[in-house]
Residue frames as a rotation matrix with the C-alpha (Angstrom) as fourth column:
MET 1
0.780 0.625 0.024 66.67
0.101 -0.164 0.981 -171.06
0.617 -0.763 -0.191 15.02
ARG 2
-0.329 -0.862 0.385 69.06
-0.299 -0.292 -0.909 -169.61
0.896 -0.414 -0.162 17.69
TRP 3
0.432 0.533 -0.728 68.22
0.416 0.598 0.685 -171.91
0.800 -0.599 0.036 20.56
GLY 4
-0.450 -0.670 -0.591 71.02
0.854 -0.129 -0.504 -170.36
0.261 -0.731 0.630 22.85
TRP 5
-0.922 0.069 0.382 69.15
-0.135 -0.980 -0.149 -166.96
0.364 -0.189 0.912 22.70
MET 6
0.073 0.988 -0.138 65.98
-0.286 0.153 0.946 -168.51
0.956 -0.030 0.293 23.38
LEU 7
0.301 -0.095 -0.949 67.36
0.813 0.545 0.204 -170.18
0.498 -0.833 0.241 26.55
GLY 8
-0.755 -0.639 -0.147 69.08
0.629 -0.643 -0.438 -166.92
0.185 -0.423 0.887 27.45
ASP 9
-0.619 0.580 0.530 65.87
-0.391 -0.812 0.433 -164.98
0.681 0.061 0.729 27.20
SER 10
0.369 0.705 -0.605 64.18
0.194 0.578 0.793 -167.60
0.909 -0.410 0.077 29.30
VAL 11
-0.074 -0.490 -0.869 66.68
0.966 0.182 -0.185 -167.16
0.249 -0.852 0.460 32.01
ALA 12
-0.924 -0.296 0.244 66.63
0.253 -0.948 -0.193 -163.29
0.288 -0.117 0.950 31.69
LEU 13
-0.193 0.915 0.353 62.87
-0.377 -0.401 0.835 -163.27
0.906 0.028 0.423 31.99
THR 14
0.348 0.145 -0.926 63.11
0.668 0.655 0.353 -165.67
0.658 -0.741 0.131 35.03
LEU 15
-0.489 -0.741 -0.461 65.50
0.846 -0.273 -0.458 -163.37
0.214 -0.614 0.760 36.55
PHE 16
-0.810 0.322 0.491 63.32
-0.211 -0.940 0.268 -160.29
0.548 0.113 0.829 35.95
VAL 17
0.281 0.956 -0.090 60.36
-0.160 0.139 0.977 -161.94
0.946 -0.260 0.192 37.54
LEU 18
0.230 -0.341 -0.912 62.36
0.843 0.538 0.012 -163.19
0.486 -0.771 0.411 40.47
VAL 19
-0.834 -0.552 -0.005 63.77
0.513 -0.771 -0.379 -159.68
0.206 -0.318 0.925 41.08
GLY 20
-0.508 0.701 0.501 60.29
-0.392 -0.706 0.590 -158.02
0.768 0.103 0.633 40.75
LEU 21
0.417 0.708 -0.570 58.68
0.164 0.558 0.813 -160.55
0.894 -0.433 0.117 43.12
GLN 22
-0.099 -0.600 -0.794 61.57
0.963 0.144 -0.230 -160.21
0.252 -0.787 0.563 45.66
SER 23
-0.887 -0.259 0.383 61.31
0.219 -0.965 -0.145 -156.29
0.407 -0.045 0.912 45.49
HIS 24
-0.235 0.852 0.468 57.57
-0.649 -0.496 0.576 -156.49
0.723 -0.169 0.670 46.32
GLY 25
-0.686 -0.098 0.721 57.95
-0.702 0.349 -0.621 -159.16
-0.191 -0.932 -0.308 48.99
THR 26
0.368 0.922 0.119 55.84
-0.802 0.379 -0.462 -161.57
-0.471 0.075 0.879 46.99
LEU 27
-0.248 -0.637 -0.730 58.45
-0.856 0.497 -0.142 -164.14
0.453 0.589 -0.669 46.09
ASP 28
-0.336 0.263 0.905 56.51
-0.514 0.754 -0.409 -167.30
-0.789 -0.603 -0.118 46.72
GLU 29
-0.732 0.115 0.671 54.95
0.467 0.802 0.372 -170.18
-0.496 0.586 -0.641 44.76
TYR 30
0.352 0.935 0.037 51.83
0.697 -0.236 -0.677 -168.15
-0.625 0.263 -0.735 44.04
GLY 31
0.437 -0.254 -0.863 53.80
-0.351 -0.931 0.096 -165.26
-0.828 0.261 -0.497 42.83
LEU 32
-0.692 -0.703 -0.164 55.81
-0.422 0.209 0.882 -167.26
-0.586 0.680 -0.441 40.46
GLN 33
-0.532 0.534 0.657 52.73
0.670 0.740 -0.060 -169.12
-0.518 0.408 -0.752 39.23
ARG 34
0.524 0.850 -0.057 51.00
0.644 -0.438 -0.627 -165.99
-0.558 0.292 -0.777 38.23
ASN 35
0.602 -0.376 -0.704 53.97
-0.452 -0.888 0.088 -164.12
-0.658 0.265 -0.704 36.84
LEU 36
-0.419 -0.908 0.011 56.58
-0.437 0.212 0.874 -166.33
-0.796 0.361 -0.486 35.29
PRO 37
-0.417 0.196 0.888 54.41
0.685 0.709 0.165 -168.26
-0.597 0.677 -0.430 32.87
ALA 38
0.666 0.742 -0.072 52.61
0.558 -0.560 -0.612 -165.22
-0.494 0.368 -0.788 31.79
PHE 39
0.446 -0.621 -0.645 55.87
-0.584 -0.748 0.316 -163.32
-0.679 0.235 -0.696 30.99
LEU 40
-0.503 -0.701 0.506 57.41
-0.137 0.643 0.753 -166.23
-0.853 0.309 -0.420 29.30
LEU 41
-0.110 0.562 0.820 54.45
0.827 0.509 -0.239 -167.05
-0.552 0.652 -0.521 27.20
GLY 42
0.831 0.436 -0.346 53.87
0.236 -0.839 -0.490 -163.39
-0.504 0.325 -0.800 26.30
TRP 43
0.096 -0.874 -0.477 57.51
-0.538 -0.449 0.713 -162.92
-0.837 0.188 -0.513 25.37
PHE 44
-0.770 -0.402 0.495 57.65
0.114 0.677 0.727 -166.03
-0.627 0.617 -0.476 22.99
LEU 45
0.189 0.865 0.465 54.31
0.826 0.116 -0.552 -165.22
-0.532 0.488 -0.692 21.47
GLY 46
0.845 0.086 -0.527 55.77
-0.111 -0.937 -0.331 -161.98
-0.523 0.338 -0.782 20.48
ALA 47
0.081 -0.952 -0.295 59.25
-0.674 -0.271 0.688 -163.02
-0.735 0.143 -0.663 19.59
LEU 48
-0.421 -0.272 0.865 58.82
0.234 0.889 0.393 -166.24
-0.876 0.368 -0.311 17.69
PRO 49
0.555 0.646 0.523 56.30
0.702 -0.027 -0.712 -165.00
-0.446 0.763 -0.469 14.94
LEU 50
0.927 -0.092 -0.363 58.42
-0.195 -0.946 -0.259 -161.85
-0.320 0.311 -0.895 14.54
GLY 51
0.822 -0.563 -0.086 61.58
0.246 0.487 -0.838 -163.80
0.513 0.668 0.539 13.90
VAL 52
0.711 -0.537 0.453 63.83
-0.700 -0.596 0.393 -162.72
0.060 -0.597 -0.800 16.75
TYR 53
0.315 -0.648 0.694 65.50
-0.366 0.592 0.718 -166.13
-0.876 -0.480 -0.051 16.85
ARG 54
0.974 -0.089 0.207 66.23
0.226 0.380 -0.897 -166.49
0.001 0.921 0.390 13.19
ALA 55
0.220 -0.975 0.035 69.78
0.961 0.222 0.166 -166.66
-0.169 -0.003 0.986 12.06
ARG 56
-0.886 -0.378 0.268 69.46
0.436 -0.877 0.203 -163.13
0.159 0.297 0.942 10.63
PRO 57
-0.033 0.908 -0.418 66.53
0.913 -0.143 -0.382 -161.39
-0.407 -0.395 -0.824 12.25
ALA 58
0.212 0.110 0.971 65.25
0.596 -0.802 -0.039 -158.07
0.775 0.587 -0.235 10.92
ARG 59
-0.813 -0.560 0.158 66.47
0.232 -0.561 -0.795 -155.04
0.534 -0.609 0.586 12.85
TRP 60
-0.377 0.729 0.572 62.93
-0.696 -0.630 0.344 -154.25
0.611 -0.269 0.745 13.89
SER 61
0.007 0.539 -0.842 62.09
-0.017 0.842 0.539 -157.61
1.000 0.011 0.015 15.19
LEU 62
-0.517 -0.380 -0.767 63.53
0.736 0.261 -0.625 -157.39
0.437 -0.888 0.144 18.65
PRO 63
-0.980 0.201 -0.003 62.11
-0.157 -0.773 -0.615 -153.92
-0.126 -0.602 0.789 19.62
VAL 64
-0.271 0.947 -0.173 58.67
-0.738 -0.089 0.669 -154.85
0.618 0.309 0.723 18.23
ALA 65
0.054 0.243 -0.969 58.73
0.244 0.937 0.249 -158.21
0.968 -0.250 -0.009 20.01
TRP 66
-0.817 -0.404 -0.411 59.88
0.502 -0.148 -0.852 -156.56
0.284 -0.903 0.324 23.25
VAL 67
-0.750 0.628 0.210 56.82
-0.662 -0.716 -0.223 -154.18
0.010 -0.306 0.952 23.32
LEU 68
0.055 0.874 -0.482 54.45
-0.752 0.354 0.556 -156.78
0.657 0.332 0.677 22.17
GLY 69
-0.196 -0.155 -0.968 55.87
0.337 0.917 -0.215 -159.65
0.921 -0.368 -0.127 24.47
VAL 70
-0.969 -0.175 -0.176 55.83
0.217 -0.255 -0.942 -157.44
0.120 -0.951 0.285 27.62
THR 71
-0.513 0.858 0.022 52.21
-0.855 -0.513 0.073 -156.20
0.074 0.018 0.997 26.78
LEU 72
0.109 0.569 -0.815 51.10
-0.469 0.753 0.462 -159.73
0.876 0.332 0.349 26.25
GLY 73
-0.552 -0.438 -0.710 52.80
0.421 0.588 -0.690 -160.94
0.720 -0.680 -0.141 29.27
ILE 74
-0.946 0.261 0.194 51.13
-0.322 -0.670 -0.669 -158.18
-0.045 -0.695 0.717 31.33
ALA 75
-0.172 0.959 -0.227 47.76
-0.926 -0.079 0.370 -159.10
0.337 0.274 0.901 29.83
LEU 76
0.104 0.151 -0.983 48.15
-0.044 0.988 0.147 -162.77
0.994 0.028 0.109 30.62
ARG 77
-0.834 -0.400 -0.379 49.25
0.371 0.101 -0.923 -162.01
0.408 -0.911 0.064 34.15
ASN 78
-0.681 0.673 0.289 46.08
-0.733 -0.630 -0.258 -159.83
0.008 -0.388 0.922 34.54
HIS 79
0.139 0.715 -0.685 44.06
-0.604 0.610 0.514 -162.87
0.785 0.343 0.516 33.38
LEU 80
-0.173 -0.170 -0.970 45.64
0.327 0.919 -0.219 -165.06
0.929 -0.355 -0.104 35.88
ILE 81
-0.955 -0.120 -0.272 45.09
0.292 -0.215 -0.932 -162.76
0.053 -0.969 0.240 38.78
GLY 82
-0.304 0.939 -0.162 41.48
0.894 0.222 -0.390 -162.19
-0.330 -0.263 -0.907 37.84
ARG 83
-0.266 0.194 -0.944 41.52
-0.096 -0.980 -0.175 -158.79
-0.959 0.044 0.280 36.18
GLY 84
0.715 0.654 0.247 40.64
0.153 0.199 -0.968 -160.28
-0.682 0.730 0.043 32.77
LEU 85
0.066 -0.823 0.564 42.77
0.906 0.286 0.312 -160.68
-0.418 0.491 0.765 29.75
LEU 86
-0.127 0.012 0.992 41.77
0.744 -0.660 0.103 -157.32
0.656 0.751 0.076 28.33
GLY 87
0.674 0.268 -0.688 41.76
0.718 -0.458 0.525 -155.50
-0.175 -0.848 -0.501 31.75
ALA 88
0.923 -0.330 0.198 43.45
-0.293 -0.936 -0.194 -152.24
0.249 0.121 -0.961 32.17
ILE 89
0.345 -0.892 -0.293 47.25
0.830 0.435 -0.348 -152.36
0.438 -0.123 0.891 32.22
ASN 90
0.752 -0.176 -0.635 48.79
0.345 -0.716 0.607 -150.06
-0.562 -0.675 -0.478 34.88
PRO 91
0.891 -0.405 0.204 51.10
0.032 -0.394 -0.919 -147.70
0.452 0.825 -0.338 32.97
VAL 92
0.427 -0.759 0.492 53.57
-0.903 -0.333 0.270 -147.61
-0.041 -0.560 -0.827 35.68
PHE 93
0.253 -0.306 0.918 53.89
-0.239 0.900 0.366 -151.32
-0.938 -0.311 0.155 35.85
TRP 94
0.909 0.042 0.415 53.97
0.382 0.314 -0.869 -151.49
-0.167 0.948 0.269 31.97
GLY 95
0.741 -0.655 0.151 56.81
-0.479 -0.672 -0.564 -148.91
0.471 0.346 -0.812 31.84
ILE 96
0.220 -0.710 0.669 58.85
-0.913 0.092 0.397 -150.62
-0.343 -0.699 -0.628 34.55
SER 97
0.501 0.071 0.863 58.30
0.031 0.994 -0.100 -153.95
-0.865 0.077 0.496 32.94
LEU 98
0.968 -0.172 0.185 59.44
0.175 -0.069 -0.982 -152.65
0.181 0.983 -0.037 29.57
ALA 99
0.474 -0.829 0.297 62.60
-0.821 -0.538 -0.191 -151.18
0.319 -0.153 -0.935 31.19
GLY 100
0.230 -0.309 0.923 63.28
-0.671 0.636 0.380 -154.39
-0.705 -0.707 -0.061 33.12
VAL 101
0.699 0.092 0.709 62.83
0.319 0.847 -0.425 -156.77
-0.640 0.523 0.563 30.29
ALA 102
0.894 -0.446 0.039 64.94
-0.147 -0.376 -0.915 -154.52
0.423 0.812 -0.402 27.96
LEU 103
0.323 -0.799 0.507 67.69
-0.945 -0.242 0.219 -154.54
-0.052 -0.550 -0.833 30.67
PHE 104
0.151 -0.206 0.967 67.57
-0.510 0.822 0.254 -158.34
-0.847 -0.531 0.019 31.25
THR 105
0.656 0.022 0.754 67.21
0.568 0.644 -0.513 -159.38
-0.497 0.765 0.410 27.57
GLY 106
0.970 -0.187 0.158 69.12
0.001 -0.641 -0.768 -156.47
0.244 0.744 -0.621 25.99
LEU 107
0.517 -0.823 0.235 72.35
-0.789 -0.353 0.502 -156.50
-0.330 -0.445 -0.832 28.14
PRO 108
0.129 -0.569 0.812 73.53
0.111 0.822 0.558 -160.00
-0.985 0.018 0.170 27.18
ARG 109
0.621 0.095 0.778 72.92
0.752 0.210 -0.625 -159.01
-0.223 0.973 0.059 23.51
LEU 110
0.892 -0.424 0.153 74.92
-0.350 -0.866 -0.358 -155.86
0.285 0.266 -0.921 23.85
ILE 111
0.309 -0.788 0.533 77.77
-0.535 0.320 0.782 -157.78
-0.787 -0.527 -0.322 25.55
ALA 112
0.192 -0.255 0.948 77.74
0.485 0.864 0.135 -160.34
-0.853 0.434 0.290 22.89
TRP 113
0.919 0.098 0.382 77.74
0.385 -0.438 -0.813 -157.60
0.088 0.894 -0.440 20.06
GLY 114
0.759 -0.648 0.064 80.67
-0.625 -0.697 0.351 -156.04
-0.183 -0.307 -0.934 21.79
PHE 115
0.089 -0.700 0.708 82.59
-0.280 0.665 0.693 -159.32
-0.956 -0.260 -0.137 21.89
GLN 116
0.532 0.183 0.827 81.65
0.675 0.497 -0.545 -159.99
-0.511 0.848 0.141 18.30
LYS 117
0.971 -0.164 0.175 82.93
-0.029 -0.805 -0.593 -156.60
0.238 0.571 -0.786 17.12
ARG 118
0.478 -0.842 0.249 86.11
-0.744 -0.237 0.624 -157.07
-0.467 -0.484 -0.740 19.08
LEU 119
0.128 -0.364 0.923 86.70
0.243 0.913 0.327 -160.55
-0.962 0.183 0.205 17.66
ALA 120
0.779 0.216 0.589 86.05
0.609 -0.037 -0.792 -159.20
-0.150 0.976 -0.161 14.10
LYS 121
0.914 -0.407 -0.008 88.47
-0.403 -0.903 -0.149 -156.41
0.054 0.140 -0.989 14.67
ARG 122
0.190 -0.815 0.547 91.21
-0.498 0.401 0.769 -158.92
-0.846 -0.419 -0.329 15.85
MET 123
0.325 -0.044 0.945 90.63
0.554 0.818 -0.153 -161.12
-0.766 0.573 0.290 12.85
MET 124
0.953 0.153 0.260 91.01
0.301 -0.538 -0.787 -158.14
0.019 0.829 -0.559 10.52
GLN 125
0.663 -0.743 0.085 94.30
-0.745 -0.647 0.162 -157.12
-0.066 -0.171 -0.983 12.03
GLY 126
0.185 -0.610 -0.770 95.73
-0.616 0.539 -0.574 -160.54
0.766 0.581 -0.276 11.55
């Protein structure tokens, strides 16, 4: 289990929610209570069973967990705000959430991958 990535994703999702709430002028206790737990729970309900945090995750696990986790997060958020767990998901909100979560969780992974490649290249050169 890669605990560092779990912590990093928790921070990334928290930042995503904070930026979203701030941009809508709803950054308050109520906004956090209805959004942050929903997105965190949705993400980890998608990521953990799919093996995102295994030492060697399958290549498909992160993209599938990303779509599933964001969708579950929005469904849970809908439930918390009274729209029902299976209520309609606004496609614009879904698309923006997918893009935002991809940026916030994907950018650290891309940076780490680049450092890993650079380190491997240096080690190969001696």
